[in-house]
C-alpha positions in Angstrom: -33.8 -41.8 34.4 -32.2 -41.4 30.8 -35.0 -39.5 29.5 -34.5 -37.0 32.4 -30.7 -36.8 32.0 -31.1 -36.4 28.4 -33.5 -33.7 28.7 -31.4 -31.8 31.1 -28.5 -31.9 29.2 -30.2 -30.6 26.2 -31.4 -27.7 28.2 -27.9 -27.1 29.4 -26.4 -27.2 26.1 -29.3 -24.9 24.8 -28.5 -22.4 27.7 -24.5 -22.6 27.1 -25.0 -21.9 23.3 -27.4 -18.7 24.1 -24.6 -17.4 26.6 -21.9 -17.9 23.9 -24.2 -15.8 21.6 -24.9 -13.4 24.0 -21.5 -12.8 24.7 -20.2 -12.9 21.0 -23.0 -10.3 20.2 -21.7 -7.9 23.0 -17.7 -8.4 21.8 -18.8 -7.8 17.7 -17.8 -4.1 17.4 -14.1 -5.1 18.8 -13.9 -8.5 17.2 -10.7 -9.3 15.2 -9.5 -5.3 16.4 -6.2 -4.7 17.5 -4.7 -1.2 19.1 -1.7 -0.2 20.3 -1.1 -0.6 24.0 2.1 0.7 26.5 3.9 4.1 26.2 4.0 5.4 22.9 8.0 6.4 21.8 9.0 8.4 19.4 
């Protein structure tokens, strides 16, 4: 049972890391960027 739990946990962590990497790759172009929002007033 312990081996099965360890294997399932390991697979879950790898999947989460892959998901995290996928999301970071998608957001890479706008990471650490900022832009004005709201109504521009002069």
